N, C-alpha and C positions, 0 to 999 in steps of 0.2 A: 095639109095648111090651119094650125092654132089662129084665137084671138087674141087678141091682145088683152091681159090682164087688166082685169077692171079697178080701178083707180081707187083706194079705201077710203071712205066717207070717214070728218071730223065729228068724235063726240064731246055735243057743249062740255059734257062730265069729267074731259078728258084733262089731264094735267097742262101737257103740251099745246104749243100754240100753233095755231091753227096756219095750212100751208096755204102763200101765197099763193095766187098763179098773178103770172108772168104777164106786165104786159102788152096789149097788141101791136105789132106792128104796124108803123104808117108807111108809105117810100109815098114818095113826090116827084113829077118827070125832074128827071134828071141826075139824080141824086145818083152818083157811084153805089158801087151791092157791088160784094159777090158770096158766093153761090161752089159748094162743097162740090159741085160737078162741072158745070161752066166755067166756076176762074171766074174772072171781074167783068165787070159791065154798067150801063147807064141805063138806068130807064126810061122807058119811050112814050110808054102810057101806063093808065088807070084803070079799071073797069068797077066801080061803085065799089071799090076797099075788098074786092072777093078774088080781083086775079093783079099783077100787076105783067105789062111788059116787058123787057130786059133784050138790051142787043146784047150780046157778046162778041161783035166785033164777025164775026163769019155765020154769025145767025141770031132770028128776032126767037124767045123766049117765051111761051106763056105762063108763066107758075103762080096758083092758086095759089089762096091763102090755105095757112094760116104758115107759109114761108119759112119753114121751120128747116132749111136747111142754107136759105135769105141770110145777108148779113147787112146793112147799113154800114160805110167806108166814114 
């Protein structure tokens, strides 16, 4: 198993603009979401911004931050 490559740091003398960090995703109870693995679901609980509990119909799944595979509809 290999380690993921470290991100390159931006040098202040570089002629290129620094990469913009994506905004963190925030979910509220009742939001409809889609997940790459589980499909369509609805947020039923939030744990202090670290995880969300989502009802995907047949199962409830706890998804931890950074929610890479989940988007709000």
